[in-house]
CHARMM internal coordinates of N, CA and C (Angstrom, degrees):
IC EDIT
DIST 1 N 1 CA 1.4483
DIST 1 CA 1 C 1.5259
ANGL 1 N 1 CA 1 C 110.45
DIST 1 C 2 N 1.3207
ANGL 1 CA 1 C 2 N 116.49
DIHE 1 N 1 CA 1 C 2 N -42.30
DIST 2 N 2 CA 1.4611
ANGL 1 C 2 N 2 CA 119.11
DIHE 1 CA 1 C 2 N 2 CA -178.95
DIST 2 CA 2 C 1.5255
ANGL 2 N 2 CA 2 C 110.74
DIHE 1 C 2 N 2 CA 2 C -62.14
DIST 2 C 3 N 1.3223
ANGL 2 CA 2 C 3 N 117.33
DIHE 2 N 2 CA 2 C 3 N -41.99
DIST 3 N 3 CA 1.4663
ANGL 2 C 3 N 3 CA 119.64
DIHE 2 CA 2 C 3 N 3 CA 179.35
DIST 3 CA 3 C 1.5229
ANGL 3 N 3 CA 3 C 110.32
DIHE 2 C 3 N 3 CA 3 C -62.29
DIST 3 C 4 N 1.3095
ANGL 3 CA 3 C 4 N 116.84
DIHE 3 N 3 CA 3 C 4 N -40.15
DIST 4 N 4 CA 1.4646
ANGL 3 C 4 N 4 CA 120.74
DIHE 3 CA 3 C 4 N 4 CA 178.08
DIST 4 CA 4 C 1.5315
ANGL 4 N 4 CA 4 C 110.57
DIHE 3 C 4 N 4 CA 4 C -61.69
DIST 4 C 5 N 1.3171
ANGL 4 CA 4 C 5 N 117.15
DIHE 4 N 4 CA 4 C 5 N -43.88
DIST 5 N 5 CA 1.4598
ANGL 4 C 5 N 5 CA 120.89
DIHE 4 CA 4 C 5 N 5 CA 179.86
DIST 5 CA 5 C 1.5297
ANGL 5 N 5 CA 5 C 111.05
DIHE 4 C 5 N 5 CA 5 C -64.64
DIST 5 C 6 N 1.3251
ANGL 5 CA 5 C 6 N 116.37
DIHE 5 N 5 CA 5 C 6 N -40.69
DIST 6 N 6 CA 1.4681
ANGL 5 C 6 N 6 CA 120.28
DIHE 5 CA 5 C 6 N 6 CA 177.16
DIST 6 CA 6 C 1.5312
ANGL 6 N 6 CA 6 C 110.47
DIHE 5 C 6 N 6 CA 6 C -61.16
DIST 6 C 7 N 1.3257
ANGL 6 CA 6 C 7 N 115.66
DIHE 6 N 6 CA 6 C 7 N -47.33
DIST 7 N 7 CA 1.4645
ANGL 6 C 7 N 7 CA 120.53
DIHE 6 CA 6 C 7 N 7 CA -179.65
DIST 7 CA 7 C 1.5277
ANGL 7 N 7 CA 7 C 111.63
DIHE 6 C 7 N 7 CA 7 C -62.85
DIST 7 C 8 N 1.3296
ANGL 7 CA 7 C 8 N 115.94
DIHE 7 N 7 CA 7 C 8 N -43.81
DIST 8 N 8 CA 1.4642
ANGL 7 C 8 N 8 CA 120.62
DIHE 7 CA 7 C 8 N 8 CA -177.96
DIST 8 CA 8 C 1.5253
ANGL 8 N 8 CA 8 C 111.46
DIHE 7 C 8 N 8 CA 8 C -63.88
DIST 8 C 9 N 1.3177
ANGL 8 CA 8 C 9 N 116.34
DIHE 8 N 8 CA 8 C 9 N -36.94
DIST 9 N 9 CA 1.4623
ANGL 8 C 9 N 9 CA 119.88
DIHE 8 CA 8 C 9 N 9 CA -179.08
DIST 9 CA 9 C 1.5271
ANGL 9 N 9 CA 9 C 111.86
DIHE 8 C 9 N 9 CA 9 C -87.77
DIST 9 C 10 N 1.3309
ANGL 9 CA 9 C 10 N 116.11
DIHE 9 N 9 CA 9 C 10 N -14.97
DIST 10 N 10 CA 1.4548
ANGL 9 C 10 N 10 CA 120.02
DIHE 9 CA 9 C 10 N 10 CA 178.70
DIST 10 CA 10 C 1.5195
ANGL 10 N 10 CA 10 C 113.88
DIHE 9 C 10 N 10 CA 10 C 72.82
DIST 10 C 11 N 1.3282
ANGL 10 CA 10 C 11 N 116.40
DIHE 10 N 10 CA 10 C 11 N 37.19
DIST 11 N 11 CA 1.4574
ANGL 10 C 11 N 11 CA 120.17
DIHE 10 CA 10 C 11 N 11 CA 178.91
DIST 11 CA 11 C 1.5262
ANGL 11 N 11 CA 11 C 109.88
DIHE 10 C 11 N 11 CA 11 C -116.84
DIST 11 C 12 N 1.3125
ANGL 11 CA 11 C 12 N 115.41
DIHE 11 N 11 CA 11 C 12 N 154.62
DIST 12 N 12 CA 1.4566
ANGL 11 C 12 N 12 CA 121.50
DIHE 11 CA 11 C 12 N 12 CA 177.86
DIST 12 CA 12 C 1.5220
ANGL 12 N 12 CA 12 C 109.68
DIHE 11 C 12 N 12 CA 12 C -93.14
DIST 12 C 13 N 1.3195
ANGL 12 CA 12 C 13 N 114.81
DIHE 12 N 12 CA 12 C 13 N 168.85
DIST 13 N 13 CA 1.4655
ANGL 12 C 13 N 13 CA 119.63
DIHE 12 CA 12 C 13 N 13 CA 175.74
DIST 13 CA 13 C 1.5232
ANGL 13 N 13 CA 13 C 110.05
DIHE 12 C 13 N 13 CA 13 C -60.35
DIST 13 C 14 N 1.3127
ANGL 13 CA 13 C 14 N 116.44
DIHE 13 N 13 CA 13 C 14 N -40.11
DIST 14 N 14 CA 1.4660
ANGL 13 C 14 N 14 CA 120.58
DIHE 13 CA 13 C 14 N 14 CA -179.57
DIST 14 CA 14 C 1.5220
ANGL 14 N 14 CA 14 C 111.15
DIHE 13 C 14 N 14 CA 14 C -63.43
DIST 14 C 15 N 1.3251
ANGL 14 CA 14 C 15 N 116.98
DIHE 14 N 14 CA 14 C 15 N -42.51
DIST 15 N 15 CA 1.4641
ANGL 14 C 15 N 15 CA 120.94
DIHE 14 CA 14 C 15 N 15 CA 179.20
DIST 15 CA 15 C 1.5244
ANGL 15 N 15 CA 15 C 110.33
DIHE 14 C 15 N 15 CA 15 C -66.05
DIST 15 C 16 N 1.3173
ANGL 15 CA 15 C 16 N 116.81
DIHE 15 N 15 CA 15 C 16 N -42.01
DIST 16 N 16 CA 1.4618
ANGL 15 C 16 N 16 CA 120.91
DIHE 15 CA 15 C 16 N 16 CA 177.83
DIST 16 CA 16 C 1.5249
ANGL 16 N 16 CA 16 C 109.98
DIHE 15 C 16 N 16 CA 16 C -60.84
DIST 16 C 17 N 1.3155
ANGL 16 CA 16 C 17 N 116.46
DIHE 16 N 16 CA 16 C 17 N -41.92
DIST 17 N 17 CA 1.4554
ANGL 16 C 17 N 17 CA 120.92
DIHE 16 CA 16 C 17 N 17 CA 178.59
DIST 17 CA 17 C 1.5297
ANGL 17 N 17 CA 17 C 110.99
DIHE 16 C 17 N 17 CA 17 C -61.26
DIST 17 C 18 N 1.3078
ANGL 17 CA 17 C 18 N 116.61
DIHE 17 N 17 CA 17 C 18 N -46.20
DIST 18 N 18 CA 1.4716
ANGL 17 C 18 N 18 CA 120.06
DIHE 17 CA 17 C 18 N 18 CA 179.14
DIST 18 CA 18 C 1.5216
ANGL 18 N 18 CA 18 C 111.62
DIHE 17 C 18 N 18 CA 18 C -63.26
DIST 18 C 19 N 1.3159
ANGL 18 CA 18 C 19 N 116.84
DIHE 18 N 18 CA 18 C 19 N -43.16
DIST 19 N 19 CA 1.4644
ANGL 18 C 19 N 19 CA 121.17
DIHE 18 CA 18 C 19 N 19 CA -175.12
DIST 19 CA 19 C 1.5322
ANGL 19 N 19 CA 19 C 113.74
DIHE 18 C 19 N 19 CA 19 C -73.01
DIST 19 C 20 N 1.3333
ANGL 19 CA 19 C 20 N 116.90
DIHE 19 N 19 CA 19 C 20 N -28.51
DIST 20 N 20 CA 1.4662
ANGL 19 C 20 N 20 CA 120.22
DIHE 19 CA 19 C 20 N 20 CA -175.69
DIST 20 CA 20 C 1.5204
ANGL 20 N 20 CA 20 C 113.75
DIHE 19 C 20 N 20 CA 20 C -109.55
DIST 20 C 21 N 1.3178
ANGL 20 CA 20 C 21 N 117.23
DIHE 20 N 20 CA 20 C 21 N -8.42
DIST 21 N 21 CA 1.4649
ANGL 20 C 21 N 21 CA 123.00
DIHE 20 CA 20 C 21 N 21 CA -176.20
DIST 21 CA 21 C 1.5287
ANGL 21 N 21 CA 21 C 112.24
DIHE 20 C 21 N 21 CA 21 C 64.95
DIST 21 C 22 N 1.3234
ANGL 21 CA 21 C 22 N 116.51
DIHE 21 N 21 CA 21 C 22 N 20.27
DIST 22 N 22 CA 1.4603
ANGL 21 C 22 N 22 CA 120.53
DIHE 21 CA 21 C 22 N 22 CA 173.28
DIST 22 CA 22 C 1.5244
ANGL 22 N 22 CA 22 C 107.77
DIHE 21 C 22 N 22 CA 22 C -88.15
DIST 22 C 23 N 1.3216
ANGL 22 CA 22 C 23 N 118.14
DIHE 22 N 22 CA 22 C 23 N 138.11
DIST 23 N 23 CA 1.4600
ANGL 22 C 23 N 23 CA 119.60
DIHE 22 CA 22 C 23 N 23 CA 179.93
DIST 23 CA 23 C 1.5305
ANGL 23 N 23 CA 23 C 111.93
DIHE 22 C 23 N 23 CA 23 C -60.19
DIST 23 C 24 N 1.3197
ANGL 23 CA 23 C 24 N 116.32
DIHE 23 N 23 CA 23 C 24 N 137.27
DIST 24 N 24 CA 1.4570
ANGL 23 C 24 N 24 CA 121.03
DIHE 23 CA 23 C 24 N 24 CA 179.41
DIST 24 CA 24 C 1.5288
ANGL 24 N 24 CA 24 C 110.57
DIHE 23 C 24 N 24 CA 24 C -58.99
DIST 24 C 25 N 1.3253
ANGL 24 CA 24 C 25 N 116.47
DIHE 24 N 24 CA 24 C 25 N -36.86
DIST 25 N 25 CA 1.4653
ANGL 24 C 25 N 25 CA 120.10
DIHE 24 CA 24 C 25 N 25 CA 179.71
DIST 25 CA 25 C 1.5361
ANGL 25 N 25 CA 25 C 111.02
DIHE 24 C 25 N 25 CA 25 C -62.77
DIST 25 C 26 N 1.3057
ANGL 25 CA 25 C 26 N 117.06
DIHE 25 N 25 CA 25 C 26 N -37.62
DIST 26 N 26 CA 1.4682
ANGL 25 C 26 N 26 CA 121.16
DIHE 25 CA 25 C 26 N 26 CA 178.72
DIST 26 CA 26 C 1.5134
ANGL 26 N 26 CA 26 C 110.71
DIHE 25 C 26 N 26 CA 26 C -66.90
DIST 26 C 27 N 1.3159
ANGL 26 CA 26 C 27 N 116.98
DIHE 26 N 26 CA 26 C 27 N -43.32
DIST 27 N 27 CA 1.4658
ANGL 26 C 27 N 27 CA 121.26
DIHE 26 CA 26 C 27 N 27 CA 178.13
DIST 27 CA 27 C 1.5206
ANGL 27 N 27 CA 27 C 109.66
DIHE 26 C 27 N 27 CA 27 C -60.61
DIST 27 C 28 N 1.3268
ANGL 27 CA 27 C 28 N 116.87
DIHE 27 N 27 CA 27 C 28 N -44.63
DIST 28 N 28 CA 1.4561
ANGL 27 C 28 N 28 CA 121.90
DIHE 27 CA 27 C 28 N 28 CA 179.46
DIST 28 CA 28 C 1.5296
ANGL 28 N 28 CA 28 C 111.09
DIHE 27 C 28 N 28 CA 28 C -62.10
DIST 28 C 29 N 1.3276
ANGL 28 CA 28 C 29 N 117.30
DIHE 28 N 28 CA 28 C 29 N -43.18
DIST 29 N 29 CA 1.4607
ANGL 28 C 29 N 29 CA 121.06
DIHE 28 CA 28 C 29 N 29 CA 179.87
DIST 29 CA 29 C 1.5255
ANGL 29 N 29 CA 29 C 111.42
DIHE 28 C 29 N 29 CA 29 C -63.89
DIST 29 C 30 N 1.3122
ANGL 29 CA 29 C 30 N 117.74
DIHE 29 N 29 CA 29 C 30 N -38.81
DIST 30 N 30 CA 1.4631
ANGL 29 C 30 N 30 CA 121.09
DIHE 29 CA 29 C 30 N 30 CA 177.37
DIST 30 CA 30 C 1.5270
ANGL 30 N 30 CA 30 C 109.50
DIHE 29 C 30 N 30 CA 30 C -64.71
DIST 30 C 31 N 1.3228
ANGL 30 CA 30 C 31 N 116.65
DIHE 30 N 30 CA 30 C 31 N -45.60
DIST 31 N 31 CA 1.4652
ANGL 30 C 31 N 31 CA 120.23
DIHE 30 CA 30 C 31 N 31 CA -179.45
DIST 31 CA 31 C 1.5260
ANGL 31 N 31 CA 31 C 112.23
DIHE 30 C 31 N 31 CA 31 C -63.54
DIST 31 C 32 N 1.3251
ANGL 31 CA 31 C 32 N 117.10
DIHE 31 N 31 CA 31 C 32 N -31.06
DIST 32 N 32 CA 1.4620
ANGL 31 C 32 N 32 CA 121.45
DIHE 31 CA 31 C 32 N 32 CA -179.83
DIST 32 CA 32 C 1.5248
ANGL 32 N 32 CA 32 C 113.44
DIHE 31 C 32 N 32 CA 32 C -91.07
DIST 32 C 33 N 1.3329
ANGL 32 CA 32 C 33 N 116.82
DIHE 32 N 32 CA 32 C 33 N 5.46
DIST 33 N 33 CA 1.4516
ANGL 32 C 33 N 33 CA 121.02
DIHE 32 CA 32 C 33 N 33 CA 177.15
DIST 33 CA 33 C 1.5207
ANGL 33 N 33 CA 33 C 114.53
DIHE 32 C 33 N 33 CA 33 C 74.75
DIST 33 C 34 N 1.3161
ANGL 33 CA 33 C 34 N 117.53
DIHE 33 N 33 CA 33 C 34 N 13.93
DIST 34 N 34 CA 1.4587
ANGL 33 C 34 N 34 CA 121.11
DIHE 33 CA 33 C 34 N 34 CA -179.36
DIST 34 CA 34 C 1.5191
ANGL 34 N 34 CA 34 C 112.39
DIHE 33 C 34 N 34 CA 34 C -89.33
DIST 34 C 35 N 1.3133
ANGL 34 CA 34 C 35 N 116.45
DIHE 34 N 34 CA 34 C 35 N -15.26
DIST 35 N 35 CA 1.4606
ANGL 34 C 35 N 35 CA 121.50
DIHE 34 CA 34 C 35 N 35 CA -177.13
DIST 35 CA 35 C 1.5235
ANGL 35 N 35 CA 35 C 108.28
DIHE 34 C 35 N 35 CA 35 C -143.84
DIST 35 C 36 N 1.3090
ANGL 35 CA 35 C 36 N 116.01
DIHE 35 N 35 CA 35 C 36 N 147.78
DIST 36 N 36 CA 1.4609
ANGL 35 C 36 N 36 CA 121.03
DIHE 35 CA 35 C 36 N 36 CA 177.15
DIST 36 CA 36 C 1.5245
ANGL 36 N 36 CA 36 C 109.16
DIHE 35 C 36 N 36 CA 36 C -98.15
DIST 36 C 37 N 1.3227
ANGL 36 CA 36 C 37 N 115.63
DIHE 36 N 36 CA 36 C 37 N 160.87
DIST 37 N 37 CA 1.4544
ANGL 36 C 37 N 37 CA 120.95
DIHE 36 CA 36 C 37 N 37 CA 175.84
DIST 37 CA 37 C 1.5288
ANGL 37 N 37 CA 37 C 110.22
DIHE 36 C 37 N 37 CA 37 C -64.27
DIST 37 C 38 N 1.3134
ANGL 37 CA 37 C 38 N 116.66
DIHE 37 N 37 CA 37 C 38 N 139.84
DIST 38 N 38 CA 1.4636
ANGL 37 C 38 N 38 CA 120.69
DIHE 37 CA 37 C 38 N 38 CA 169.31
DIST 38 CA 38 C 1.5302
ANGL 38 N 38 CA 38 C 106.42
DIHE 37 C 38 N 38 CA 38 C -91.67
DIST 38 C 39 N 1.2920
ANGL 38 CA 38 C 39 N 116.43
DIHE 38 N 38 CA 38 C 39 N 165.66
DIST 39 N 39 CA 1.4711
ANGL 38 C 39 N 39 CA 119.86
DIHE 38 CA 38 C 39 N 39 CA 178.38
DIST 39 CA 39 C 1.5263
ANGL 39 N 39 CA 39 C 110.72
DIHE 38 C 39 N 39 CA 39 C -61.37
DIST 39 C 40 N 1.3230
ANGL 39 CA 39 C 40 N 116.59
DIHE 39 N 39 CA 39 C 40 N -39.66
DIST 40 N 40 CA 1.4636
ANGL 39 C 40 N 40 CA 120.93
DIHE 39 CA 39 C 40 N 40 CA 179.10
DIST 40 CA 40 C 1.5305
ANGL 40 N 40 CA 40 C 110.44
DIHE 39 C 40 N 40 CA 40 C -62.15
DIST 40 C 41 N 1.3193
ANGL 40 CA 40 C 41 N 116.42
DIHE 40 N 40 CA 40 C 41 N -43.92
DIST 41 N 41 CA 1.4654
ANGL 40 C 41 N 41 CA 120.62
DIHE 40 CA 40 C 41 N 41 CA 178.83
DIST 41 CA 41 C 1.5233
ANGL 41 N 41 CA 41 C 111.21
DIHE 40 C 41 N 41 CA 41 C -61.53
DIST 41 C 42 N 1.3177
ANGL 41 CA 41 C 42 N 115.64
DIHE 41 N 41 CA 41 C 42 N -43.21
DIST 42 N 42 CA 1.4702
ANGL 41 C 42 N 42 CA 120.02
DIHE 41 CA 41 C 42 N 42 CA -179.18
DIST 42 CA 42 C 1.5175
ANGL 42 N 42 CA 42 C 110.36
DIHE 41 C 42 N 42 CA 42 C -58.63
DIST 42 C 43 N 1.3136
ANGL 42 CA 42 C 43 N 117.04
DIHE 42 N 42 CA 42 C 43 N -45.21
DIST 43 N 43 CA 1.4635
ANGL 42 C 43 N 43 CA 120.12
DIHE 42 CA 42 C 43 N 43 CA -178.80
DIST 43 CA 43 C 1.5246
ANGL 43 N 43 CA 43 C 111.40
DIHE 42 C 43 N 43 CA 43 C -65.36
DIST 43 C 44 N 1.3243
ANGL 43 CA 43 C 44 N 116.76
DIHE 43 N 43 CA 43 C 44 N -43.37
DIST 44 N 44 CA 1.4648
ANGL 43 C 44 N 44 CA 119.79
DIHE 43 CA 43 C 44 N 44 CA 179.20
DIST 44 CA 44 C 1.5190
ANGL 44 N 44 CA 44 C 111.47
DIHE 43 C 44 N 44 CA 44 C -64.48
DIST 44 C 45 N 1.3227
ANGL 44 CA 44 C 45 N 116.85
DIHE 44 N 44 CA 44 C 45 N -44.19
DIST 45 N 45 CA 1.4600
ANGL 44 C 45 N 45 CA 120.62
DIHE 44 CA 44 C 45 N 45 CA -177.87
DIST 45 CA 45 C 1.5324
ANGL 45 N 45 CA 45 C 111.72
DIHE 44 C 45 N 45 CA 45 C -69.39
DIST 45 C 46 N 1.3182
ANGL 45 CA 45 C 46 N 116.76
DIHE 45 N 45 CA 45 C 46 N -39.58
DIST 46 N 46 CA 1.4660
ANGL 45 C 46 N 46 CA 119.92
DIHE 45 CA 45 C 46 N 46 CA 178.39
DIST 46 CA 46 C 1.5216
ANGL 46 N 46 CA 46 C 110.67
DIHE 45 C 46 N 46 CA 46 C -62.46
DIST 46 C 47 N 1.3127
ANGL 46 CA 46 C 47 N 116.47
DIHE 46 N 46 CA 46 C 47 N -41.22
DIST 47 N 47 CA 1.4612
ANGL 46 C 47 N 47 CA 120.54
DIHE 46 CA 46 C 47 N 47 CA 177.79
DIST 47 CA 47 C 1.5359
ANGL 47 N 47 CA 47 C 110.62
DIHE 46 C 47 N 47 CA 47 C -65.95
DIST 47 C 48 N 1.3168
ANGL 47 CA 47 C 48 N 115.86
DIHE 47 N 47 CA 47 C 48 N -44.99
DIST 48 N 48 CA 1.4624
ANGL 47 C 48 N 48 CA 120.93
DIHE 47 CA 47 C 48 N 48 CA -177.95
DIST 48 CA 48 C 1.5341
ANGL 48 N 48 CA 48 C 111.76
DIHE 47 C 48 N 48 CA 48 C -62.28
DIST 48 C 49 N 1.3335
ANGL 48 CA 48 C 49 N 116.12
DIHE 48 N 48 CA 48 C 49 N -44.77
DIST 49 N 49 CA 1.4676
ANGL 48 C 49 N 49 CA 120.33
DIHE 48 CA 48 C 49 N 49 CA -176.92
DIST 49 CA 49 C 1.5326
ANGL 49 N 49 CA 49 C 112.91
DIHE 48 C 49 N 49 CA 49 C -89.94
DIST 49 C 50 N 1.3198
ANGL 49 CA 49 C 50 N 117.46
DIHE 49 N 49 CA 49 C 50 N -2.62
DIST 50 N 50 CA 1.4681
ANGL 49 C 50 N 50 CA 122.37
DIHE 49 CA 49 C 50 N 50 CA -179.69
DIST 50 CA 50 C 1.5257
ANGL 50 N 50 CA 50 C 111.31
DIHE 49 C 50 N 50 CA 50 C 58.03
DIST 50 C 51 N 1.3386
ANGL 50 CA 50 C 51 N 114.50
DIHE 50 N 50 CA 50 C 51 N 49.40
DIST 51 N 51 CA 1.4657
ANGL 50 C 51 N 51 CA 120.49
DIHE 50 CA 50 C 51 N 51 CA 176.85
DIST 51 CA 51 C 1.5289
ANGL 51 N 51 CA 51 C 108.23
DIHE 50 C 51 N 51 CA 51 C -125.81
DIST 51 C 52 N 1.3250
ANGL 51 CA 51 C 52 N 115.50
DIHE 51 N 51 CA 51 C 52 N 160.60
DIST 52 N 52 CA 1.4526
ANGL 51 C 52 N 52 CA 121.03
DIHE 51 CA 51 C 52 N 52 CA 177.28
DIST 52 CA 52 C 1.5319
ANGL 52 N 52 CA 52 C 109.41
DIHE 51 C 52 N 52 CA 52 C -68.87
DIST 52 C 53 N 1.3209
ANGL 52 CA 52 C 53 N 116.10
DIHE 52 N 52 CA 52 C 53 N 141.94
DIST 53 N 53 CA 1.4662
ANGL 52 C 53 N 53 CA 118.98
DIHE 52 CA 52 C 53 N 53 CA -178.08
DIST 53 CA 53 C 1.5219
ANGL 53 N 53 CA 53 C 112.37
DIHE 52 C 53 N 53 CA 53 C -60.81
DIST 53 C 54 N 1.3212
ANGL 53 CA 53 C 54 N 118.41
DIHE 53 N 53 CA 53 C 54 N -25.08
DIST 54 N 54 CA 1.4680
ANGL 53 C 54 N 54 CA 120.88
DIHE 53 CA 53 C 54 N 54 CA -179.00
DIST 54 CA 54 C 1.5272
ANGL 54 N 54 CA 54 C 111.50
DIHE 53 C 54 N 54 CA 54 C -62.95
DIST 54 C 55 N 1.3205
ANGL 54 CA 54 C 55 N 117.34
DIHE 54 N 54 CA 54 C 55 N -26.01
DIST 55 N 55 CA 1.4583
ANGL 54 C 55 N 55 CA 120.63
DIHE 54 CA 54 C 55 N 55 CA 178.83
DIST 55 CA 55 C 1.5274
ANGL 55 N 55 CA 55 C 109.78
DIHE 54 C 55 N 55 CA 55 C -64.79
DIST 55 C 56 N 1.3082
ANGL 55 CA 55 C 56 N 116.43
DIHE 55 N 55 CA 55 C 56 N -38.68
DIST 56 N 56 CA 1.4638
ANGL 55 C 56 N 56 CA 120.68
DIHE 55 CA 55 C 56 N 56 CA -178.89
DIST 56 CA 56 C 1.5239
ANGL 56 N 56 CA 56 C 112.17
DIHE 55 C 56 N 56 CA 56 C -92.45
DIST 56 C 57 N 1.3218
ANGL 56 CA 56 C 57 N 117.68
DIHE 56 N 56 CA 56 C 57 N -26.80
DIST 57 N 57 CA 1.4623
ANGL 56 C 57 N 57 CA 121.80
DIHE 56 CA 56 C 57 N 57 CA -176.12
DIST 57 CA 57 C 1.5227
ANGL 57 N 57 CA 57 C 112.61
DIHE 56 C 57 N 57 CA 57 C -64.90
DIST 57 C 58 N 1.2931
ANGL 57 CA 57 C 58 N 117.71
DIHE 57 N 57 CA 57 C 58 N -20.82
DIST 58 N 58 CA 1.4649
ANGL 57 C 58 N 58 CA 120.70
DIHE 57 CA 57 C 58 N 58 CA 178.19
DIST 58 CA 58 C 1.5228
ANGL 58 N 58 CA 58 C 110.56
DIHE 57 C 58 N 58 CA 58 C -62.95
DIST 58 C 59 N 1.3295
ANGL 58 CA 58 C 59 N 117.57
DIHE 58 N 58 CA 58 C 59 N -16.12
DIST 59 N 59 CA 1.4567
ANGL 58 C 59 N 59 CA 121.13
DIHE 58 CA 58 C 59 N 59 CA -178.31
DIST 59 CA 59 C 1.5237
ANGL 59 N 59 CA 59 C 113.58
DIHE 58 C 59 N 59 CA 59 C -99.23
DIST 59 C 60 N 1.3306
ANGL 59 CA 59 C 60 N 117.74
DIHE 59 N 59 CA 59 C 60 N 12.27
DIST 60 N 60 CA 1.4811
ANGL 59 C 60 N 60 CA 119.87
DIHE 59 CA 59 C 60 N 60 CA 178.65
DIST 60 CA 60 C 1.5123
ANGL 60 N 60 CA 60 C 108.19
DIHE 59 C 60 N 60 CA 60 C -71.78
END
COOR INIT
IC SEED 1 N 1 CA 1 C
IC BUILD
């Protein structure tokens, strides 16, 4: 889902990291399936992408 949101908005992992203050390494780990979303990440990403948190919460 995160990759889809990145593609749809046309932003890179680096840009997402700068805009949300989430570490780039954390974003990369989530995209590679090595780490799950934290509640804090879900809220930041939902706000950034203007989506309901339930879209991302399925990945907790």
